[in-house]
C-alpha positions as CSV (number, residue, x, y, z in Angstrom):
1,M,43.3,107.8,100.9
2,D,43.9,104.7,103.0
3,A,44.2,101.7,100.8
4,R,42.5,99.5,103.4
5,N,39.3,101.6,103.2
6,R,38.9,101.2,99.4
7,S,35.7,99.3,98.7
8,G,36.3,98.2,95.2
9,P,39.0,96.9,93.0
10,P,41.5,99.3,91.4
11,S,40.0,101.4,88.6
12,S,43.1,101.0,86.4
13,S,42.6,97.3,85.8
14,F,42.2,96.6,82.1
15,Q,41.6,93.4,80.3
16,V,41.4,92.0,76.8
17,C,37.9,91.7,75.4
18,R,36.7,88.1,75.8
19,P,33.1,86.8,76.4
20,S,34.0,85.6,79.9
21,L,35.1,89.1,81.0
22,F,33.0,92.2,81.5
23,S,30.9,90.4,84.1
24,R,31.4,92.9,86.8
25,Q,31.0,96.2,84.9
26,P,29.6,98.7,87.4
27,P,26.7,101.1,86.7
28,R,27.8,104.7,86.1
29,V,26.5,108.0,87.4
30,L,27.6,111.2,85.6
31,I,27.2,114.4,87.5
32,V,27.8,117.5,85.3
33,D,28.4,120.8,87.0
34,A,26.6,123.2,84.6
35,S,26.8,126.3,86.7
36,P,27.8,129.6,85.0
37,P,30.0,131.1,84.0
38,W,32.1,128.0,83.3
39,W,29.3,126.1,81.5
40,S,29.3,128.6,78.7
41,E,32.8,127.5,77.8
42,T,32.7,123.8,78.5
43,G,29.0,123.0,77.8
44,T,29.4,122.6,74.0
45,T,32.5,120.5,74.3
46,L,31.1,118.2,76.9
47,C,27.8,117.6,75.1
48,E,29.5,116.8,71.8
49,A,31.8,114.3,73.5
50,L,29.0,112.8,75.4
51,D,26.9,112.4,72.3
52,N,29.7,110.7,70.4
53,F,30.5,108.4,73.3
54,L,26.9,107.3,73.8
55,T,26.4,106.7,70.1
56,L,29.4,104.4,70.1
57,A,28.5,102.6,73.4
58,C,24.9,101.9,72.2
59,S,26.2,100.3,69.0
60,L,28.8,98.0,70.4
61,D,28.3,94.3,70.0
62,G,29.7,91.6,72.3
63,P,29.7,91.6,76.1
64,C,28.0,94.6,77.8
65,R,30.6,97.1,78.8
66,L,28.3,99.8,80.2
67,P,25.2,98.2,81.7
68,L,23.5,101.2,83.4
69,L,23.8,105.0,83.2
70,S,22.3,107.9,85.1
71,L,22.9,111.6,84.5
72,Y,22.6,114.5,86.9
73,A,23.0,118.3,86.2
74,L,23.9,120.9,88.7
75,S,22.8,124.4,87.9
76,R,20.5,126.4,90.3
77,Q,19.7,123.0,91.8
78,H,20.6,119.4,91.3
79,E,18.3,117.7,88.7
80,C,18.2,114.1,87.5
81,L,18.0,114.3,83.7
82,L,18.3,110.5,83.3
83,P,17.4,107.9,85.8
84,F,19.2,104.5,85.6
85,V,18.6,103.0,82.1
86,Q,20.2,100.3,80.1
87,V,22.6,101.8,77.6
88,R,22.5,99.2,74.8
89,G,19.5,99.9,72.5
90,N,18.5,103.2,74.1
91,L,20.2,105.7,71.8
92,A,17.2,107.8,71.2
93,R,16.5,108.3,74.9
94,L,20.1,109.0,75.7
95,R,20.5,111.6,72.9
96,S,17.4,113.4,74.1
97,C,19.0,113.6,77.5
98,V,22.1,115.1,76.0
99,E,20.0,117.7,74.1
100,E,18.3,118.6,77.4
101,L,21.7,119.0,79.0
102,R,22.8,121.2,76.1
103,S,19.8,123.5,76.6
104,I,20.9,124.5,80.1
105,P,21.8,128.3,80.0
106,G,25.4,129.2,80.5
107,E,24.7,132.7,81.8
108,G,23.3,133.9,85.1
109,C,24.2,133.7,88.8
110,V,23.9,130.8,91.1
111,R,23.6,131.5,94.8
112,A,23.3,128.0,96.1
113,P,26.4,126.5,97.7
114,R,28.2,124.2,95.3
115,G,29.3,121.8,98.0
116,E,25.8,121.1,99.2
117,L,24.5,120.5,95.6
118,L,27.3,118.0,95.0
119,K,26.6,116.2,98.2
120,Q,22.9,116.0,97.4
121,A,23.5,114.7,93.9
122,V,25.9,112.0,95.1
123,L,23.5,110.8,97.8
124,D,20.5,110.9,95.5
125,S,22.3,108.8,92.9
126,L,23.2,106.2,95.6
127,Q,19.6,106.1,96.8
128,Q,18.3,105.7,93.3
129,F,20.8,102.8,92.6
130,K,19.6,101.0,95.8
131,Q,16.0,101.3,94.7
132,Y,16.8,100.2,91.1
133,T,18.7,97.1,92.2
134,R,16.1,96.2,94.8
135,H,13.3,96.0,92.2
136,T,14.8,95.1,88.9
137,T,17.9,92.8,89.4
138,T,18.2,89.2,90.3
139,P,20.4,88.0,93.2
140,N,23.3,87.1,90.9
141,Q,23.2,90.5,89.2
142,A,23.1,92.2,92.5
143,N,26.3,90.4,93.6
144,N,28.1,91.3,90.4
145,N,27.0,94.9,90.2
146,G,26.6,95.7,93.9
147,S,28.3,99.1,93.7
148,V,28.2,102.1,91.5
149,E,30.9,104.5,90.2
150,V,30.2,108.3,90.2
151,T,32.0,110.7,88.0
152,V,31.8,114.5,88.6
153,V,32.7,116.8,85.7
154,T,33.4,120.4,86.7
155,S,35.4,123.4,85.8
156,Q,35.8,124.6,89.4
157,P,39.2,124.0,91.0
158,G,39.6,120.2,91.3
159,R,41.2,120.1,94.8
160,G,38.6,122.3,96.2
161,V,35.8,120.1,94.8
162,V,37.5,117.0,96.3
163,R,37.6,118.6,99.8
164,Q,34.0,119.7,99.5
165,L,33.0,116.1,98.8
166,E,35.1,114.7,101.6
167,A,33.6,117.2,104.1
168,G,30.0,116.6,103.0
169,L,30.2,112.8,102.8
170,K,32.4,112.0,105.8
171,D,29.5,110.8,108.0
172,T,27.5,109.1,105.2
173,D,27.1,105.4,104.5
174,L,29.0,104.8,101.2
175,V,29.0,101.0,101.0
176,S,27.4,101.1,97.6
177,L,29.8,103.7,96.2
178,R,32.7,101.9,94.5
179,R,34.6,104.9,93.3
180,L,34.2,108.7,93.1
181,L,36.1,110.5,90.3
182,V,36.4,114.3,90.0
183,V,37.2,115.4,86.5
184,H,38.5,119.0,86.3
185,V,38.1,120.6,82.9
186,S,40.6,123.3,82.5
187,T,39.4,126.4,80.7
188,A,41.3,129.3,79.2
189,G,42.9,131.5,81.9
190,R,41.5,129.3,84.7
191,G,43.2,126.5,86.5
192,E,44.1,125.2,89.9
193,T,45.4,128.7,90.9
194,D,41.9,130.2,90.8
195,C,40.5,131.9,93.8
196,W,38.4,129.7,96.0
197,G,34.7,129.8,95.9
198,Q,32.5,131.3,98.6
199,D,31.7,127.8,100.0
200,T,35.2,126.3,99.5
201,P,37.4,126.1,102.5
202,S,40.7,127.9,102.3
203,P,43.9,125.9,101.9
204,E,44.9,126.5,105.5
205,T,41.6,125.2,106.8
206,A,41.7,122.2,104.5
207,E,45.2,121.2,105.7
208,E,44.0,121.4,109.3
209,T,41.0,119.1,108.8
210,E,42.6,116.8,106.2
211,A,43.5,114.1,108.7
212,S,39.8,113.8,109.8
213,L,38.3,113.6,106.3
214,M,38.9,110.0,105.5
215,L,36.2,108.2,103.6
216,G,35.6,104.5,103.1
217,T,35.9,104.9,99.3
218,E,38.3,106.1,96.8
219,I,38.2,109.7,95.4
220,D,40.4,110.4,92.4
221,L,41.2,113.7,90.7
222,Q,41.8,113.9,87.0
223,H,42.7,117.0,85.0
224,V,41.7,117.2,81.3
225,E,41.8,120.0,78.8
226,N,38.6,121.5,77.3
227,S,38.5,119.5,74.1
228,V,36.2,116.9,72.6
229,I,38.9,114.3,72.2
230,A,40.0,114.6,75.9
231,M,36.5,114.3,77.2
232,E,35.8,111.3,74.9
233,M,38.8,109.5,76.4
234,V,37.5,110.2,79.9
235,L,34.2,108.6,79.0
236,K,35.8,105.7,77.0
237,A,37.6,104.6,80.1
238,W,34.2,103.2,81.2
239,L,34.5,100.6,78.3
240,H,37.5,98.9,79.9
241,D,37.0,95.8,82.0
242,Q,36.7,96.7,85.7
243,G,36.7,93.2,87.3
244,G,40.4,92.9,88.0
245,K,40.4,90.8,91.2
246,K,43.2,88.6,90.0
247,E,46.2,88.9,87.7
248,Q,45.5,87.8,84.1
249,L,48.9,86.7,82.7
250,H,51.8,84.7,84.1
251,L,55.0,85.3,82.2
252,L,57.3,82.3,82.8
253,L,61.1,82.9,82.4
254,P,63.8,80.2,82.7
255,P,65.2,79.6,86.2
256,G,68.0,82.0,87.1
257,L,71.5,80.9,87.9
258,Q,71.6,82.7,91.2
259,G,69.3,83.7,94.0
260,E,67.2,81.8,96.4
261,I,64.2,81.7,94.0
262,T,66.0,79.4,91.6
263,T,67.8,77.1,94.2
264,P,66.2,73.6,93.7
265,S,66.1,70.9,96.4
266,H,67.3,67.4,95.9
267,G,65.3,65.6,93.3
268,Q,63.3,68.7,92.2
269,R,63.7,70.8,89.2
270,A,64.2,74.6,89.6
271,S,60.9,76.4,89.2
272,P,60.7,79.2,86.6
273,V,60.6,82.8,87.5
274,C,57.0,84.0,87.2
275,V,56.2,87.6,86.4
276,K,52.5,88.4,87.0
277,C,50.9,90.8,84.6
278,D,47.6,92.4,83.6
279,M,46.3,93.0,80.1
280,Q,44.4,95.9,78.6
281,E,42.7,96.7,75.3
282,R,44.3,99.4,73.2
283,L,41.4,99.8,70.7
284,L,37.9,98.5,70.0
285,S,37.8,95.9,67.4
286,P,35.8,96.8,64.2
287,A,34.1,93.4,64.6
288,L,32.1,94.9,67.5
289,L,30.3,97.1,65.0
290,P,28.7,94.5,62.7
291,L,26.4,97.0,61.1
292,I,29.3,99.0,59.6
293,P,31.3,96.5,57.4
294,D,33.3,99.2,55.8
295,L,35.0,100.3,59.0
296,G,38.4,98.6,59.1
297,V,38.1,96.5,55.9
298,K,39.2,92.9,56.6
299,T,42.8,92.0,55.6
300,E,42.5,88.2,56.0
301,S,42.6,87.8,52.2
302,T,42.6,89.9,49.1
303,K,39.0,88.9,48.5
304,D,37.9,90.6,51.7
305,F,40.0,93.7,50.9
306,L,38.6,94.3,47.4
307,V,35.6,96.5,46.9
308,S,32.3,94.5,46.5
309,G,29.9,96.3,44.3
310,K,26.7,95.4,42.5
311,G,27.4,94.4,38.9
312,L,27.3,91.6,36.5
313,A,28.4,88.2,37.7
314,N,31.2,87.9,35.0
315,Q,32.7,91.3,35.9
316,S,35.6,91.5,38.3
317,P,35.3,94.0,41.2
318,P,37.0,97.4,40.7
319,P,40.4,97.9,42.3
320,Q,40.5,99.4,45.8
321,R,41.6,103.1,45.8
322,L,43.9,104.3,48.6
323,R,44.7,108.0,48.8
324,V,48.1,108.8,50.3
325,I,47.5,111.6,52.8
326,K,50.6,111.8,54.9
327,T,54.2,110.6,55.5
328,L,55.1,109.3,59.0
329,R,58.4,108.8,60.6
330,A,59.0,105.1,61.3
331,D,60.1,105.6,64.8
332,G,57.0,107.8,65.6
333,V,54.5,105.0,64.9
334,C,53.3,102.9,67.9
335,E,52.7,99.3,67.1
336,S,49.7,99.2,69.4
337,V,47.5,101.2,67.0
338,L,48.0,98.6,64.2
339,Y,45.7,95.6,64.0
340,G,44.5,92.9,61.6
341,L,46.5,90.6,59.3
342,P,49.0,92.3,57.0
343,L,48.8,92.1,53.2
344,I,51.8,92.3,50.8
345,I,51.6,95.0,48.1
346,R,53.6,94.3,44.9
347,P,53.8,95.9,41.5
348,T,51.1,94.5,39.3
349,T,51.7,91.9,36.6
350,C,48.3,92.1,34.9
351,W,48.5,90.7,31.4
352,Q,46.0,93.2,30.1
353,M,48.3,96.1,30.6
354,D,50.6,97.3,27.8
355,W,54.3,96.2,28.2
356,D,55.6,99.8,28.3
357,E,53.0,100.8,30.9
358,M,53.8,97.8,33.0
359,E,57.5,98.5,32.9
360,R,57.0,102.2,33.8
361,N,54.7,101.2,36.7
362,H,57.3,98.8,38.0
363,H,59.9,101.6,38.0
364,L,57.6,103.9,39.9
365,F,57.0,101.2,42.5
366,H,60.7,100.6,42.8
367,A,61.3,104.3,43.3
368,L,58.6,104.6,45.9
369,C,60.1,101.7,48.0
370,H,63.6,103.1,47.7
371,T,62.5,106.6,48.8
372,L,60.6,105.4,51.8
373,R,63.4,103.1,53.0
374,A,66.1,105.8,52.4
375,R,64.1,108.4,54.5
376,D,62.8,105.9,57.0
377,W,59.2,106.8,56.3
378,F,55.8,105.1,56.4
379,L,52.8,106.2,54.3
380,L,49.4,106.9,55.8
381,V,46.6,106.1,53.3
382,R,42.9,106.4,53.3
383,S,40.3,104.4,51.4
384,E,38.5,106.2,48.6
385,P,35.0,105.6,47.4
386,I,34.5,104.0,44.0
387,G,32.9,106.2,41.3
388,S,30.8,109.3,41.9
389,S,29.1,107.9,45.0
390,S,30.3,105.6,47.8
391,I,29.2,102.0,47.4
392,G,29.3,101.3,51.1
393,S,28.2,103.2,54.2
394,G,30.5,106.2,53.6
395,V,32.8,105.3,56.5
396,C,36.4,105.5,55.5
397,C,39.3,103.5,57.0
398,H,43.0,104.1,57.2
399,Y,46.0,102.0,56.5
400,L,49.8,102.1,57.0
401,L,52.2,101.2,54.2
402,Q,55.7,100.0,55.4
403,P,58.5,99.6,52.9
404,S,60.6,96.5,52.5
405,A,64.0,95.7,50.9
406,S,62.3,93.0,48.8
407,L,60.5,95.5,46.4
408,S,57.2,95.2,48.3
409,L,55.1,97.2,50.8
410,L,53.3,95.9,53.9
411,L,49.7,97.0,54.3
412,K,48.3,97.2,57.8
413,P,45.0,98.7,59.1
414,V,45.5,101.5,61.6
415,A,43.1,102.5,64.3
416,N,41.1,105.7,64.1
417,R,39.9,108.2,66.7
418,E,36.5,106.5,67.3
419,M,38.0,103.1,68.0
420,L,40.9,104.1,70.3
421,L,40.6,103.5,74.0
422,P,42.4,105.5,76.7
423,C,45.9,104.2,77.6
424,Q,47.9,106.0,80.2
425,L,51.1,104.1,80.9
426,P,53.6,105.7,83.3
427,V,57.1,106.3,82.0
428,S,59.8,105.3,84.6
429,N,63.1,107.2,84.6
430,Q,64.5,105.2,87.5
431,D,66.5,102.0,87.2
432,P,65.0,98.8,88.7
433,P,66.4,97.5,92.0
434,P,69.7,95.6,91.7
435,D,68.4,92.3,92.9
436,A,65.5,92.2,90.5
437,L,67.7,93.3,87.7
438,T,70.2,90.6,88.4
439,T,67.5,87.9,88.5
440,I,66.0,88.9,85.2
441,Q,69.3,89.3,83.5
442,S,70.2,85.8,84.6
443,C,67.0,84.3,83.3
444,V,67.1,86.1,80.0
445,G,70.8,85.1,79.5
446,Q,69.8,81.4,79.3
447,L,67.5,81.9,76.3
448,E,68.7,81.1,72.8
449,E,69.4,84.1,70.7
450,E,68.6,84.3,67.0
451,S,69.8,87.1,64.8
452,L,67.2,86.3,62.1
453,F,63.7,85.2,63.0
454,N,62.4,82.2,61.0
455,P,58.7,81.4,61.5
456,L,59.2,78.1,59.8
457,S,60.9,76.8,63.0
458,L,57.7,77.3,65.0
459,R,55.2,74.5,65.2
460,S,51.7,74.8,66.8
461,N,50.7,71.1,66.5
462,L,47.8,72.3,64.3
463,Y,48.1,69.4,61.9
464,Q,47.8,66.8,64.7
465,H,44.9,68.6,66.2
466,L,43.0,68.8,62.9
467,R,43.8,65.2,62.2
468,S,42.5,64.0,65.5
469,R,39.3,66.0,65.1
470,G,38.8,64.6,61.6
471,L,39.2,61.0,62.7
472,L,36.9,61.4,65.7
473,S,34.1,62.9,63.6
474,P,31.6,60.4,62.2
475,P,32.1,59.7,58.5
476,S,29.5,60.8,56.1
477,Y,28.5,58.1,53.6
478,P,26.2,59.0,50.7
479,Y,23.8,56.1,51.3
480,R,23.7,56.0,55.1
481,P,20.3,57.8,55.4
482,Q,18.7,55.4,53.0
483,Q,20.0,52.4,54.9
484,T,18.9,53.8,58.2
485,A,15.4,54.3,56.8
486,R,15.4,50.8,55.5
487,R,16.4,49.3,58.8
488,D,13.6,51.2,60.6
489,Q,10.9,49.7,58.3
490,P,9.0,46.8,59.9
491,R,9.7,43.4,58.5
492,P,7.0,40.9,57.8
493,A,6.8,38.1,60.4
494,V,8.0,34.7,59.1
495,G,5.4,32.1,60.0
496,P,3.7,29.0,58.6
497,S,1.4,31.2,56.5
498,T,4.2,32.9,54.7
499,T,5.7,31.3,51.7
500,P,9.5,31.7,51.2
501,A,8.9,31.9,47.4
502,R,6.9,35.1,47.8
503,Q,9.5,37.0,49.9
504,P,11.7,39.6,48.2
505,R,15.1,38.5,47.1
506,Q,16.9,41.1,49.3
507,Q,15.2,39.8,52.5
508,Q,16.2,36.2,51.6
509,Q,19.8,37.4,51.3
510,G,19.5,39.4,54.5
511,R,18.5,36.2,56.4
512,Q,21.4,34.4,54.9
513,F,23.8,37.1,56.3
514,Q,22.1,37.2,59.7
515,G,22.6,33.4,60.3
516,G,25.9,31.7,60.9
517,N,28.7,34.1,61.6
518,R,26.4,37.2,61.5
519,R,28.6,39.2,59.2
520,V,28.5,43.0,59.1
521,R,26.3,44.3,56.4
522,A,27.8,46.2,53.5
523,T,27.4,50.0,53.7
524,V,27.1,50.3,49.9
525,A,23.6,50.0,48.7
526,P,22.9,46.9,46.6
527,L,22.4,47.2,42.9
528,P,18.8,46.8,41.8
529,S,17.9,43.2,40.9
530,A,17.5,42.3,37.3
531,P,13.9,41.2,36.5
532,P,13.6,37.4,36.0
533,P,13.5,36.3,32.4
534,S,10.0,35.7,31.0
535,K,9.1,32.1,30.6
536,M,9.4,31.0,27.0
537,S,6.3,29.5,25.4
538,R,6.6,26.1,24.0
539,P,6.8,26.2,20.3
540,T,4.3,24.3,18.2
541,L,5.7,21.3,16.4
542,T,4.6,20.8,12.9
543,M,5.0,17.4,11.2
544,T,5.6,17.8,7.6
545,P,5.8,14.6,5.7
546,D,9.2,14.2,4.1
547,P,9.7,11.2,2.0
548,R,13.4,11.5,2.5
549,A,13.2,11.5,6.3
550,T,12.7,8.4,8.3
551,A,10.5,8.1,11.4
552,T,13.2,7.2,13.9
553,P,15.4,10.4,13.6
554,L,12.3,12.5,13.8
555,C,11.2,10.9,17.1
556,S,14.7,11.3,18.5
557,H,14.9,15.0,17.7
558,D,11.5,15.7,19.2
559,D,12.4,14.0,22.5
560,D,15.6,16.1,22.9
561,L,13.6,19.3,22.4
562,L,11.1,18.2,25.0
563,M,13.9,17.6,27.5
564,M,15.3,21.0,26.9
565,L,12.0,22.7,27.6
């Protein structure tokens, strides 16, 4: 098709899951060709794959990857089994639609022309989308989701179905159609070499009219095998981000030593060589399924990895059980299916074990590491439930054990079938152009080469960032709320009617600090004032006549005591 007539961005644009993305996910229309005799062979496979996919899509957290879905079935006539509905939170309704699709009989004879039914289903879906957006969406949503993508799943010859659609839609307004994908499900003994249907033009006729059948949209053809996994991957492609209007990554290389790109002018530094890239997700993060904590056990710390069961508070959790199920060649493992933070596995040094048992266990661990390194193997392990029944949800997770020369194993979570996303990367057998190869080799040749990577030489300025944030945050003092409440209390007005002797001691001290230099008040709460000592009562003097005492010393002693009191 002519690239100038494509109405939407390329369908192969994939991006990393971030909250700012997935804002332009298009609504989806799935048209299933359930006509016999092919439906009897592909119906069970497609319905199972569709059931699995919708169960996953309805449970995903985070940004909405599949906003709207509509489903059509083509048998004796085209029928809308599911009008446009929101996918998230509608699992019961979506599963009932799948059961209705499963109940379509796979035997019989259909006399209606297939091309006409396909045309009517596509046009009906576009009209339904226009009505839905006119009545239910806001102007902003209409701008973001102004077009719809239609996927046709059929077992008829794929090229013939594409020509039928081109012939039937050539004079139709397809402004709201973003993309049209025909998925051909190959069955046993049938393929693209099948005979043409009664309403399918012959190859000669199709070649003669191919130049005039140019649509204003993009029609793609995809061949898949008749398996549940293959059909799941076709549907999971809807979960990728579809908003790629601009590149997502700029890879900056040092300026090359030759070429006009790296020739600086006077007083200017040479600009780096920029390689513009896109990014894509390889798998769905288990964090998007918060209701299933057992899927992909965390590996941020050993506490997250250990099994958490109900028991006494003073009891330690039981050890995690990993069942070794397979050996893998090290060169046959793709790094893109590994995720999470790794954990180091070492032979135990638990003091409760017997010394002989600990030594034997150490020897077994040493032999395991030696065997794996000698044969260049990895171990694939699976989590096992604890006890007779599983403590968690019953969902198992898988890990990869990589040997090391330091008598240790590296544990990494590995993706499973349910979380994998489709990834079709072309393999190029041709060499790059000489000028581009020379530029890149010149840029890479200026980089410093290290034979042994040392992460201690990398600094991220994390300490400085944390220090600046800690200094900018307001300090928390233990008595600050009390002082604030004390300041907010109204103070009594000082006037002629008030007596300074009756004012509290703290207020008198506060006025002393407010006057003069207006010093800053102390942030530490003052200690409570000690109560004033009680006034001593005057003792009663008793005059006992003493013949040995004279009157003058007695009067002198009595006057001194009165002065003291």
